C-alpha positions as a printed Julia matrix, in Angstrom:
97×3 Matrix{Float64}:
 120.33   71.02  106.47
 118.78   74.15  107.98
 120.99   76.41  105.86
 120.03   74.49  102.74
 116.32   74.95  103.46
 116.8    78.65  104.14
 118.8    79.03  100.93
 116.12   77.23   98.93
 113.41   79.39  100.49
 115.34   82.57   99.65
 115.9    81.34   96.11
 112.19   80.6    95.75
 111.29   84.07   97.06
 113.74   85.66   94.63
 112.23   83.68   91.76
 108.73   84.75   92.77
 109.95   88.36   92.9
 111.43   88.15   89.42
 108.26   86.61   88.01
 106.15   89.25   89.78
 108.32   92.05   88.38
 108.14   90.58   84.9
 104.35   90.24   84.99
 103.94   93.8    86.33
 106.34   95.6    84.03
 103.65   97.95   82.69
 104.33  101.62   83.15
 102.28  103.61   85.65
 102.01  107.39   85.74
 103.24  108.89   89.0
 102.38  112.53   89.67
 103.92  114.54   92.47
 103.34  118.24   92.95
 106.62  119.12   91.3
 107.35  116.0    89.22
 105.44  113.74   86.86
 107.03  110.53   85.67
 106.28  107.05   84.46
 107.67  103.99   86.27
 107.08  100.24   86.22
 104.41   99.03   88.66
 106.77   96.44   90.17
 109.33   99.14   90.97
 106.72  101.33   92.64
 105.44   98.42   94.71
 109.01   97.56   95.71
 109.65  101.17   96.74
 106.42  101.27   98.76
 107.39   98.03  100.5
 110.89   99.32  101.22
 109.6   102.61  102.62
 107.14  100.68  104.82
 109.87   98.39  106.14
 112.18  101.31  106.9
 109.39  103.22  108.67
 108.51  100.12  110.69
 112.14   99.61  111.7
 112.44  103.23  112.79
 109.32  102.98  114.96
 110.54   99.68  116.4
 113.94  101.22  117.13
 112.32  104.08  119.04
 110.25  101.61  121.06
 113.31   99.48  121.87
 115.3   102.53  122.99
 112.44  103.61  125.25
 112.12  100.12  126.71
 115.86   99.92  127.4
 115.82  103.31  129.07
 112.89  102.24  131.25
 114.65   98.96  132.1
 117.79  100.86  133.12
 115.75  103.22  135.31
 113.94  100.33  136.96
 117.19   98.43  137.58
 118.63  101.47  139.35
 115.48  101.8   141.44
 115.63   98.09  142.29
 119.25   98.41  143.4
 118.35  101.32  145.68
 115.41   99.38  147.16
 117.54   96.26  147.7
 120.2    98.35  149.45
 117.55   99.92  151.65
 116.17   96.48  152.59
 119.68   95.27  153.37
 120.3    98.3   155.59
 117.01   97.78  157.41
 117.82   94.12  158.06
 121.19   95.03  159.56
 119.8    97.54  162.05
 119.47   95.88  165.46
 116.04   95.74  166.98
 115.85   97.67  170.25
 113.17   96.73  172.75
 111.87   99.49  174.94
 110.2    97.14  177.44
């Protein structure tokens, strides 16, 4: 049932995308420093969305890598501290009185 709902939702989103592209098929002038061209508005919006998603994924990937590195460092530090506590607990207490 869950897969059916997800499939229907994806189909609906695809249909909305097709309708959007069809309604925004007008050409738009795009000028770069070295290139001037004309492209459909829907294509340009799709490219902008795709570039934004890719940039967001790259930033997220960098953040995840940093977090994993920090987690690894903290786990090593925790292991050292736990070993030190264990060693301190095993040392016999000597009274000088």
